[in-house]
C-alpha positions in Angstrom: 94.0 59.2 68.4 92.6 57.5 71.4 90.7 59.3 74.3 93.6 58.7 76.7 96.0 60.4 74.3 93.8 63.4 74.0 93.3 63.7 77.7 97.1 63.4 78.3 97.6 66.5 76.0 94.6 68.5 77.3 95.2 71.8 79.0 91.6 72.1 80.3 88.7 69.8 81.3 85.2 71.0 82.0 82.9 68.5 83.6 79.2 69.5 83.4 76.5 67.5 85.1 78.4 64.2 85.3 78.8 62.7 88.7 81.4 60.2 87.7 79.7 57.3 89.6 81.9 54.5 90.9 79.9 52.1 88.7 81.3 53.9 85.6 84.8 52.6 86.2 86.0 52.9 82.7 85.2 56.7 82.5 86.6 57.3 86.0 89.8 55.5 85.2 90.2 57.5 81.9 89.4 60.9 83.4 91.3 60.5 86.7 94.2 58.5 85.3 95.0 59.8 81.9 94.3 63.5 82.2 97.3 65.8 82.0 98.3 66.6 85.7 98.8 70.2 84.8 95.3 70.6 83.2 92.9 73.1 84.6 89.7 71.3 85.8 86.4 73.1 86.1 83.6 71.1 87.8 79.9 71.9 87.4 78.3 68.8 88.9 76.1 70.1 91.7 76.4 68.3 95.1 79.2 66.0 93.7 81.6 68.9 93.1 83.5 68.6 96.4 83.8 64.8 96.2 85.1 65.0 92.6 87.5 67.8 93.5 89.0 65.5 96.1 89.1 62.6 93.7 91.1 64.7 91.1 93.4 66.1 93.8 94.2 62.5 95.1 95.4 61.8 91.6 97.8 64.7 91.6 95.7 67.5 90.0 96.1 70.8 91.7 94.2 73.2 89.4 90.7 72.1 90.3 87.9 74.6 90.4 84.6 73.6 91.9 82.0 76.0 93.2 80.1 74.5 96.1 77.0 73.4 94.2 77.5 74.8 90.7 75.3 73.1 88.2 74.7 73.1 84.4 72.4 76.1 84.7 75.2 78.0 86.6 77.6 77.1 83.8 75.3 78.5 81.2 74.8 81.8 83.1 78.5 82.1 83.5 79.1 81.6 79.8 76.3 84.0 78.8 77.8 86.6 81.2 81.3 86.2 79.6 79.9 86.5 76.1 78.0 89.7 77.1 81.1 91.2 78.6 83.2 90.4 75.5 80.5 91.9 73.2 80.3 95.0 75.4 84.1 95.5 75.0 
């Protein structure tokens, strides 16, 4: 199965620490063009979050979550918090 096929069937995409530079045209084309339009997208790319959020929305994605400047470290803290909560229940 090719990457585009997997993205087309994906229900969720989490991007952590990748700014999707214009110079990386192949990856941008793949992520912005092949991803299922109904997939939930969560961005953890620091100061690039808002730009990337706009890029995904321009391509028809509506379920895009991007905290203002959330980074990799914030993602880890969020995941640790979720795990602790699950373990407490």
